[in-house]
N, CA, C and O atoms as CSV, one atom per row, in Angstrom:
chain,resi,resn,atom,element,x,y,z
A,1,MET,N,N,0.841,-1.176,0.000
A,1,MET,CA,C,0.000,0.000,0.000
A,1,MET,C,C,0.889,1.243,0.000
A,1,MET,O,O,1.829,1.330,0.790
A,2,PRO,N,N,0.599,2.203,-0.879
A,2,PRO,CA,C,1.430,3.404,-0.940
A,2,PRO,C,C,1.342,4.217,0.341
A,2,PRO,O,O,0.283,4.304,0.961
A,3,ASN,N,N,2.452,4.806,0.728
A,3,ASN,CA,C,2.469,5.652,1.905
A,3,ASN,C,C,2.376,7.103,1.459
A,3,ASN,O,O,3.391,7.743,1.185
A,4,LEU,N,N,1.165,7.614,1.389
A,4,LEU,CA,C,0.934,8.966,0.916
A,4,LEU,C,C,1.492,10.013,1.866
A,4,LEU,O,O,1.690,11.164,1.475
A,5,ALA,N,N,1.748,9.624,3.113
A,5,ALA,CA,C,2.303,10.573,4.075
A,5,ALA,C,C,3.715,11.005,3.679
A,5,ALA,O,O,4.205,12.025,4.163
A,6,LEU,N,N,4.371,10.243,2.806
A,6,LEU,CA,C,5.707,10.609,2.348
A,6,LEU,C,C,5.677,11.731,1.310
A,6,LEU,O,O,6.704,12.359,1.054
A,7,MET,N,N,4.512,11.992,0.710
A,7,MET,CA,C,4.403,13.029,-0.311
A,7,MET,C,C,4.357,14.392,0.338
A,7,MET,O,O,3.687,14.597,1.350
A,8,GLU,N,N,5.083,15.324,-0.262
A,8,GLU,CA,C,5.125,16.689,0.244
A,8,GLU,C,C,4.603,17.641,-0.825
A,8,GLU,O,O,4.655,17.331,-2.015
A,9,VAL,N,N,4.106,18.781,-0.408
A,9,VAL,CA,C,3.663,19.808,-1.339
A,9,VAL,C,C,4.838,20.163,-2.244
A,9,VAL,O,O,5.948,20.413,-1.774
A,10,GLY,N,N,4.576,20.181,-3.545
A,10,GLY,CA,C,5.611,20.474,-4.532
A,10,GLY,C,C,6.186,19.242,-5.195
A,10,GLY,O,O,6.839,19.356,-6.232
A,11,ASP,N,N,5.960,18.051,-4.622
A,11,ASP,CA,C,6.433,16.820,-5.263
A,11,ASP,C,C,5.718,16.634,-6.597
A,11,ASP,O,O,4.535,16.948,-6.730
A,12,VAL,N,N,6.445,16.125,-7.573
A,12,VAL,CA,C,5.871,15.879,-8.894
A,12,VAL,C,C,5.418,14.429,-8.963
A,12,VAL,O,O,6.155,13.517,-8.588
A,13,LEU,N,N,4.190,14.227,-9.449
A,13,LEU,CA,C,3.627,12.889,-9.611
A,13,LEU,C,C,3.470,12.582,-11.089
A,13,LEU,O,O,3.159,13.462,-11.893
A,14,ILE,N,N,3.689,11.335,-11.432
A,14,ILE,CA,C,3.453,10.873,-12.796
A,14,ILE,C,C,2.466,9.733,-12.720
A,14,ILE,O,O,2.767,8.680,-12.158
A,15,ALA,N,N,1.278,9.936,-13.288
A,15,ALA,CA,C,0.288,8.862,-13.360
A,15,ALA,C,C,0.701,7.986,-14.532
A,15,ALA,O,O,0.724,8.436,-15.677
A,16,LYS,N,N,1.025,6.747,-14.241
A,16,LYS,CA,C,1.566,5.870,-15.273
A,16,LYS,C,C,0.933,4.493,-15.219
A,16,LYS,O,O,0.278,4.113,-14.249
A,17,GLN,N,N,1.152,3.774,-16.287
A,17,GLN,CA,C,0.711,2.384,-16.392
A,17,GLN,C,C,1.833,1.619,-17.071
A,17,GLN,O,O,2.363,2.072,-18.086
A,18,MET,N,N,2.199,0.476,-16.533
A,18,MET,CA,C,3.230,-0.330,-17.179
A,18,MET,C,C,2.683,-0.856,-18.499
A,18,MET,O,O,1.531,-1.282,-18.583
A,19,ASN,N,N,3.510,-0.823,-19.510
A,19,ASN,CA,C,3.142,-1.364,-20.812
A,19,ASN,C,C,3.234,-2.881,-20.763
A,19,ASN,O,O,3.823,-3.436,-19.835
A,20,ASN,N,N,2.661,-3.551,-21.743
A,20,ASN,CA,C,2.655,-5.015,-21.762
A,20,ASN,C,C,4.046,-5.628,-21.842
A,20,ASN,O,O,4.232,-6.784,-21.460
A,21,ASP,N,N,5.031,-4.873,-22.334
A,21,ASP,CA,C,6.383,-5.421,-22.441
A,21,ASP,C,C,7.153,-5.365,-21.119
A,21,ASP,O,O,8.243,-5.928,-21.024
A,22,PHE,N,N,6.608,-4.699,-20.103
A,22,PHE,CA,C,7.222,-4.542,-18.779
A,22,PHE,C,C,8.584,-3.862,-18.836
A,22,PHE,O,O,9.357,-3.955,-17.883
A,23,LYS,N,N,8.888,-3.185,-19.931
A,23,LYS,CA,C,10.135,-2.428,-20.069
A,23,LYS,C,C,9.845,-0.946,-20.282
A,23,LYS,O,O,10.746,-0.109,-20.220
A,24,THR,N,N,8.596,-0.639,-20.529
A,24,THR,CA,C,8.210,0.749,-20.759
A,24,THR,C,C,6.953,1.063,-19.961
A,24,THR,O,O,6.223,0.167,-19.537
A,25,MET,N,N,6.718,2.360,-19.768
A,25,MET,CA,C,5.502,2.784,-19.085
A,25,MET,C,C,4.774,3.791,-19.963
A,25,MET,O,O,5.381,4.485,-20.779
A,26,LEU,N,N,3.468,3.852,-19.778
A,26,LEU,CA,C,2.643,4.823,-20.461
A,26,LEU,C,C,2.365,5.964,-19.494
A,26,LEU,O,O,1.769,5.746,-18.439
A,27,VAL,N,N,2.785,7.166,-19.833
A,27,VAL,CA,C,2.527,8.328,-18.993
A,27,VAL,C,C,1.128,8.823,-19.312
A,27,VAL,O,O,0.826,9.165,-20.455
A,28,LYS,N,N,0.274,8.858,-18.293
A,28,LYS,CA,C,-1.117,9.284,-18.456
A,28,LYS,C,C,-1.323,10.738,-18.050
A,28,LYS,O,O,-2.159,11.430,-18.631
A,29,ALA,N,N,-0.559,11.214,-17.045
A,29,ALA,CA,C,-0.685,12.598,-16.589
A,29,ALA,C,C,0.509,12.933,-15.698
A,29,ALA,O,O,1.151,12.048,-15.132
A,30,ILE,N,N,0.789,14.228,-15.591
A,30,ILE,CA,C,1.846,14.723,-14.703
A,30,ILE,C,C,1.239,15.821,-13.854
A,30,ILE,O,O,0.576,16.724,-14.365
A,31,GLY,N,N,1.472,15.735,-12.544
A,31,GLY,CA,C,0.899,16.722,-11.640
A,31,GLY,C,C,1.833,17.070,-10.507
A,31,GLY,O,O,2.898,16.473,-10.348
A,32,VAL,N,N,1.416,18.050,-9.719
A,32,VAL,CA,C,2.191,18.523,-8.578
A,32,VAL,C,C,1.309,18.433,-7.338
A,32,VAL,O,O,0.148,18.842,-7.363
A,33,VAL,N,N,1.866,17.894,-6.250
A,33,VAL,CA,C,1.132,17.791,-4.991
A,33,VAL,C,C,0.878,19.197,-4.453
A,33,VAL,O,O,1.808,19.989,-4.297
A,34,THR,N,N,-0.394,19.500,-4.169
A,34,THR,CA,C,-0.777,20.815,-3.646
A,34,THR,C,C,-1.207,20.762,-2.187
A,34,THR,O,O,-1.157,21.774,-1.488
A,35,GLU,N,N,-1.631,19.585,-1.721
A,35,GLU,CA,C,-2.054,19.406,-0.334
A,35,GLU,C,C,-1.581,18.049,0.156
A,35,GLU,O,O,-1.774,17.047,-0.532
A,36,PRO,N,N,-0.965,17.995,1.332
A,36,PRO,CA,C,-0.516,16.704,1.862
A,36,PRO,C,C,-1.701,15.842,2.271
A,36,PRO,O,O,-2.817,16.331,2.445
A,37,SER,N,N,-1.436,14.562,2.418
A,37,SER,CA,C,-2.476,13.635,2.858
A,37,SER,C,C,-2.755,13.834,4.337
A,37,SER,O,O,-1.838,13.929,5.152
A,38,VAL,N,N,-4.041,13.896,4.667
A,38,VAL,CA,C,-4.423,13.975,6.077
A,38,VAL,C,C,-5.117,12.693,6.527
A,38,VAL,O,O,-5.297,12.458,7.722
A,39,ASP,N,N,-5.507,11.862,5.546
A,39,ASP,CA,C,-6.222,10.637,5.890
A,39,ASP,C,C,-5.523,9.370,5.399
A,39,ASP,O,O,-6.026,8.267,5.611
A,40,GLY,N,N,-4.369,9.516,4.744
A,40,GLY,CA,C,-3.645,8.361,4.240
A,40,GLY,C,C,-4.203,7.784,2.954
A,40,GLY,O,O,-3.707,6.771,2.462
A,41,HIS,N,N,-5.236,8.422,2.399
A,41,HIS,CA,C,-5.881,7.900,1.198
A,41,HIS,C,C,-5.862,8.870,0.027
A,41,HIS,O,O,-5.994,8.453,-1.123
A,42,ARG,N,N,-5.698,10.163,0.308
A,42,ARG,CA,C,-5.764,11.167,-0.758
A,42,ARG,C,C,-4.726,12.259,-0.538
A,42,ARG,O,O,-4.357,12.568,0.595
A,43,VAL,N,N,-4.260,12.841,-1.650
A,43,VAL,CA,C,-3.458,14.056,-1.615
A,43,VAL,C,C,-4.075,15.012,-2.630
A,43,VAL,O,O,-4.725,14.581,-3.582
A,44,GLY,N,N,-3.872,16.298,-2.426
A,44,GLY,CA,C,-4.318,17.271,-3.418
A,44,GLY,C,C,-3.298,17.333,-4.539
A,44,GLY,O,O,-2.096,17.389,-4.281
A,45,VAL,N,N,-3.765,17.323,-5.783
A,45,VAL,CA,C,-2.858,17.345,-6.933
A,45,VAL,C,C,-3.378,18.315,-7.976
A,45,VAL,O,O,-4.566,18.326,-8.296
A,46,ASN,N,N,-2.477,19.126,-8.500
A,46,ASN,CA,C,-2.769,19.967,-9.653
A,46,ASN,C,C,-2.202,19.230,-10.869
A,46,ASN,O,O,-0.990,19.212,-11.081
A,47,TRP,N,N,-3.083,18.625,-11.658
A,47,TRP,CA,C,-2.646,17.883,-12.837
A,47,TRP,C,C,-2.345,18.887,-13.940
A,47,TRP,O,O,-3.259,19.484,-14.508
A,48,VAL,N,N,-1.056,19.072,-14.242
A,48,VAL,CA,C,-0.648,20.124,-15.165
A,48,VAL,C,C,-0.577,19.656,-16.622
A,48,VAL,O,O,-0.635,20.483,-17.533
A,49,ARG,N,N,-0.454,18.368,-16.852
A,49,ARG,CA,C,-0.468,17.838,-18.214
A,49,ARG,C,C,-1.263,16.540,-18.221
A,49,ARG,O,O,-1.055,15.671,-17.374
A,50,ASP,N,N,-2.163,16.414,-19.170
A,50,ASP,CA,C,-3.028,15.245,-19.280
A,50,ASP,C,C,-2.745,14.558,-20.611
A,50,ASP,O,O,-2.936,15.142,-21.678
A,51,PHE,N,N,-2.291,13.319,-20.534
A,51,PHE,CA,C,-1.960,12.542,-21.726
A,51,PHE,C,C,-2.893,11.343,-21.897
A,51,PHE,O,O,-2.583,10.424,-22.655
A,52,ARG,N,N,-4.036,11.344,-21.196
A,52,ARG,CA,C,-4.899,10.157,-21.225
A,52,ARG,C,C,-5.383,9.827,-22.629
A,52,ARG,O,O,-5.537,8.652,-22.963
A,53,SER,N,N,-5.626,10.837,-23.458
A,53,SER,CA,C,-6.126,10.561,-24.802
A,53,SER,C,C,-5.036,10.001,-25.716
A,53,SER,O,O,-5.335,9.310,-26.691
A,54,SER,N,N,-3.775,10.297,-25.402
A,54,SER,CA,C,-2.665,9.738,-26.181
A,54,SER,C,C,-1.451,9.604,-25.267
A,54,SER,O,O,-0.564,10.458,-25.282
A,55,PRO,N,N,-1.408,8.520,-24.461
A,55,PRO,CA,C,-0.316,8.327,-23.508
A,55,PRO,C,C,1.045,8.319,-24.204
A,55,PRO,O,O,1.179,7.894,-25.351
A,56,VAL,N,N,2.043,8.801,-23.473
A,56,VAL,CA,C,3.417,8.845,-23.958
A,56,VAL,C,C,4.149,7.621,-23.426
A,56,VAL,O,O,4.055,7.315,-22.237
A,57,THR,N,N,4.873,6.922,-24.284
A,57,THR,CA,C,5.615,5.733,-23.884
A,57,THR,C,C,7.048,6.115,-23.527
A,57,THR,O,O,7.739,6.760,-24.316
A,58,LEU,N,N,7.491,5.713,-22.336
A,58,LEU,CA,C,8.846,5.992,-21.875
A,58,LEU,C,C,9.506,4.723,-21.373
A,58,LEU,O,O,8.822,3.819,-20.894
A,59,PRO,N,N,10.851,4.639,-21.478
A,59,PRO,CA,C,11.549,3.490,-20.910
A,59,PRO,C,C,11.468,3.548,-19.387
A,59,PRO,O,O,11.685,4.606,-18.797
A,60,SER,N,N,11.162,2.437,-18.756
A,60,SER,CA,C,11.066,2.434,-17.302
A,60,SER,C,C,10.959,1.023,-16.759
A,60,SER,O,O,10.515,0.101,-17.444
A,61,SER,N,N,11.379,0.878,-15.506
A,61,SER,CA,C,11.189,-0.397,-14.816
A,61,SER,C,C,10.452,-0.175,-13.510
A,61,SER,O,O,10.413,-1.080,-12.677
A,62,TYR,N,N,9.859,1.011,-13.298
A,62,TYR,CA,C,9.122,1.284,-12.074
A,62,TYR,C,C,7.778,0.578,-12.141
A,62,TYR,O,O,6.933,0.927,-12.965
A,63,ARG,N,N,7.572,-0.418,-11.276
A,63,ARG,CA,C,6.359,-1.222,-11.333
A,63,ARG,C,C,5.437,-0.999,-10.143
A,63,ARG,O,O,4.261,-1.360,-10.200
A,64,GLN,N,N,5.942,-0.418,-9.081
A,64,GLN,CA,C,5.121,-0.221,-7.899
A,64,GLN,C,C,4.115,0.903,-8.128
A,64,GLN,O,O,4.293,1.755,-8.998
A,65,THR,N,N,3.056,0.881,-7.325
A,65,THR,CA,C,2.042,1.925,-7.408
A,65,THR,C,C,2.641,3.284,-7.094
A,65,THR,O,O,2.391,4.255,-7.808
A,66,LEU,N,N,3.419,3.359,-6.046
A,66,LEU,CA,C,4.039,4.612,-5.633
A,66,LEU,C,C,5.525,4.361,-5.461
A,66,LEU,O,O,5.934,3.533,-4.648
A,67,THR,N,N,6.329,5.080,-6.230
A,67,THR,CA,C,7.772,4.900,-6.176
A,67,THR,C,C,8.440,6.246,-6.038
A,67,THR,O,O,8.184,7.153,-6.830
A,68,LYS,N,N,9.282,6.384,-5.055
A,68,LYS,CA,C,10.095,7.591,-4.945
A,68,LYS,C,C,11.324,7.347,-5.811
A,68,LYS,O,O,12.065,6.388,-5.592
A,69,VAL,N,N,11.534,8.204,-6.779
A,69,VAL,CA,C,12.646,8.027,-7.697
A,69,VAL,C,C,13.940,8.387,-6.980
A,69,VAL,O,O,14.076,9.476,-6.424
A,70,SER,N,N,14.884,7.457,-7.003
A,70,SER,CA,C,16.167,7.702,-6.350
A,70,SER,C,C,17.044,8.584,-7.239
A,70,SER,O,O,16.844,8.663,-8.451
A,71,ASP,N,N,17.999,9.231,-6.624
A,71,ASP,CA,C,18.898,10.125,-7.347
A,71,ASP,C,C,20.053,9.306,-7.910
A,71,ASP,O,O,21.092,9.157,-7.267
A,72,THR,N,N,19.861,8.783,-9.106
A,72,THR,CA,C,20.886,8.002,-9.785
A,72,THR,C,C,21.078,8.589,-11.185
A,72,THR,O,O,20.206,9.311,-11.668
A,73,PRO,N,N,22.188,8.298,-11.835
A,73,PRO,CA,C,22.357,8.790,-13.209
A,73,PRO,C,C,21.223,8.353,-14.142
A,73,PRO,O,O,20.795,9.124,-15.000
A,74,LYS,N,N,20.742,7.127,-13.979
A,74,LYS,CA,C,19.662,6.628,-14.846
A,74,LYS,C,C,18.358,7.396,-14.612
A,74,LYS,O,O,17.670,7.755,-15.568
A,75,SER,N,N,18.016,7.649,-13.339
A,75,SER,CA,C,16.775,8.380,-13.066
A,75,SER,C,C,16.902,9.845,-13.476
A,75,SER,O,O,15.940,10.425,-13.979
A,76,ARG,N,N,18.069,10.453,-13.270
A,76,ARG,CA,C,18.277,11.833,-13.716
A,76,ARG,C,C,18.131,11.938,-15.232
A,76,ARG,O,O,17.561,12.903,-15.742
A,77,GLU,N,N,18.649,10.939,-15.949
A,77,GLU,CA,C,18.536,10.921,-17.405
A,77,GLU,C,C,17.080,10.770,-17.841
A,77,GLU,O,O,16.641,11.454,-18.765
A,78,LEU,N,N,16.333,9.889,-17.193
A,78,LEU,CA,C,14.915,9.705,-17.504
A,78,LEU,C,C,14.151,11.013,-17.301
A,78,LEU,O,O,13.337,11.396,-18.140
A,79,ILE,N,N,14.411,11.685,-16.204
A,79,ILE,CA,C,13.707,12.936,-15.907
A,79,ILE,C,C,14.110,14.036,-16.888
A,79,ILE,O,O,13.249,14.695,-17.471
A,80,SER,N,N,15.415,14.235,-17.072
A,80,SER,CA,C,15.853,15.349,-17.928
A,80,SER,C,C,15.550,15.112,-19.402
A,80,SER,O,O,15.195,16.049,-20.117
A,81,ASP,N,N,15.683,13.873,-19.865
A,81,ASP,CA,C,15.494,13.589,-21.292
A,81,ASP,C,C,14.053,13.319,-21.690
A,81,ASP,O,O,13.680,13.524,-22.845
A,82,HIS,N,N,13.230,12.855,-20.736
A,82,HIS,CA,C,11.881,12.427,-21.103
A,82,HIS,C,C,10.757,13.168,-20.385
A,82,HIS,O,O,9.788,13.584,-21.019
A,83,ILE,N,N,10.877,13.338,-19.061
A,83,ILE,CA,C,9.784,13.942,-18.290
A,83,ILE,C,C,9.747,15.460,-18.459
A,83,ILE,O,O,8.695,16.014,-18.777
A,84,LEU,N,N,10.869,16.139,-18.254
A,84,LEU,CA,C,10.879,17.601,-18.357
A,84,LEU,C,C,10.421,18.107,-19.730
A,84,LEU,O,O,9.670,19.080,-19.786
A,85,PRO,N,N,10.837,17.493,-20.826
A,85,PRO,CA,C,10.315,17.960,-22.121
A,85,PRO,C,C,8.793,17.821,-22.244
A,85,PRO,O,O,8.164,18.611,-22.949
A,86,LEU,N,N,8.196,16.843,-21.580
A,86,LEU,CA,C,6.745,16.689,-21.618
A,86,LEU,C,C,6.044,17.847,-20.915
A,86,LEU,O,O,4.933,18.227,-21.283
A,87,LEU,N,N,6.703,18.400,-19.904
A,87,LEU,CA,C,6.098,19.479,-19.138
A,87,LEU,C,C,6.172,20.816,-19.860
A,87,LEU,O,O,5.285,21.655,-19.701
A,88,GLY,N,N,7.210,21.022,-20.646
A,88,GLY,CA,C,7.352,22.303,-21.332
A,88,GLY,C,C,7.347,23.429,-20.328
A,88,GLY,O,O,8.119,23.411,-19.370
A,89,ASP,N,N,6.488,24.410,-20.533
A,89,ASP,CA,C,6.409,25.568,-19.635
A,89,ASP,C,C,5.339,25.387,-18.555
A,89,ASP,O,O,5.027,26.338,-17.838
A,90,SER,N,N,4.779,24.197,-18.428
A,90,SER,CA,C,3.663,23.971,-17.512
A,90,SER,C,C,3.974,24.288,-16.059
A,90,SER,O,O,3.100,24.766,-15.336
A,91,LEU,N,N,5.199,24.034,-15.614
A,91,LEU,CA,C,5.537,24.239,-14.200
A,91,LEU,C,C,6.256,25.550,-13.948
A,91,LEU,O,O,6.536,25.885,-12.797
A,92,ARG,N,N,6.559,26.293,-14.990
A,92,ARG,CA,C,7.247,27.561,-14.800
A,92,ARG,C,C,6.269,28.652,-14.449
A,92,ARG,O,O,5.162,28.701,-14.985
A,93,ASN,N,N,6.676,29.535,-13.541
A,93,ASN,CA,C,5.790,30.636,-13.119
A,93,ASN,C,C,5.776,31.747,-14.132
A,93,ASN,O,O,5.086,32.749,-13.940
């Protein structure tokens, strides 16, 4: 069960689904946590990009429901090369 208490305001969430090949994921939406969980079941999220009508396929091995991305060269590359370009100017003030 995901521990929503670990999420903080400003954390970026990626709503994803593992693809059938288990080597890629389909990005459905990207959002930012706006309110922390008070009941362990919900957090407030501002969904800044919605890809549900045409999900984006990215390389990934994250299979858990909730995964905190570790600071590794591979995760930094995934974020800088794939996630940030999807956001464009969405998160800039």
